[in-house]
C-alpha positions, 0 to 999 in steps of 0.5 A, a space after each residue: 495465509 491472509 492477515 487483517 489489521 482492523 480498527 474502528 478507523 481503518 482496515 488493512 487486509 492481505 489476500 494471499 491468493 491474489 497477493 493483494 493488500 486492501 486498504 479502507 477507511 482513514 489511516 491517521 495514526 499518530 506516529 510512524 511507529 504505529 504503522 509498523 504492523 501494516 509495514 510488516 504485513 506488506 513486507 511479509 507478502 513481498 518476501 514471498 516473491 510474488 509475480 505481482 503485488 497489488 496495493 488496493 487503495 481505492 477505499 482508503 479515504 484518507 492517509 496522513 503524512 506518516 502513512 504516505 511515508 510508510 507507503 513510500 518507503 515500502 515502494 522504495 524497498 520493492 526495488 530489491 524485488 526486481 521480479 515482482 510487479 507492483 500495482 497500485 489501484 487508486 480512486 480519483 474520488 479521493 483527491 489525495 490519491 491522484 496527487 500523492 500516488 503519482 509520486 510512487 511511480 517516481 520512486 519505483 520505475 515500472 510501478 503500475 498505477 491505475 486510477 479510476 
């Protein structure tokens, strides 16, 4: 079942058919606990043990440090899902992505990062 979290600033929606989570807009929530609904959506998808789990961040214009922390912790947690290939799609259009997303590769050996 697909899920969507939508506000005036951002949208996060899961496509359970493709095991992809699409992020768009600006994620600038004021504290880490505000990221819990997004984290729960990610974990629910991961717990389904898909062969591939894709995080599509190509339309995410901005994310603050709390959001990067949430993504980093999620990627770290994916180490226990050894049979799931994590793919992160990013865009060189947003400078934070080319800088920050490379760090996810260090947290999860085998993570596939595609910047376009």
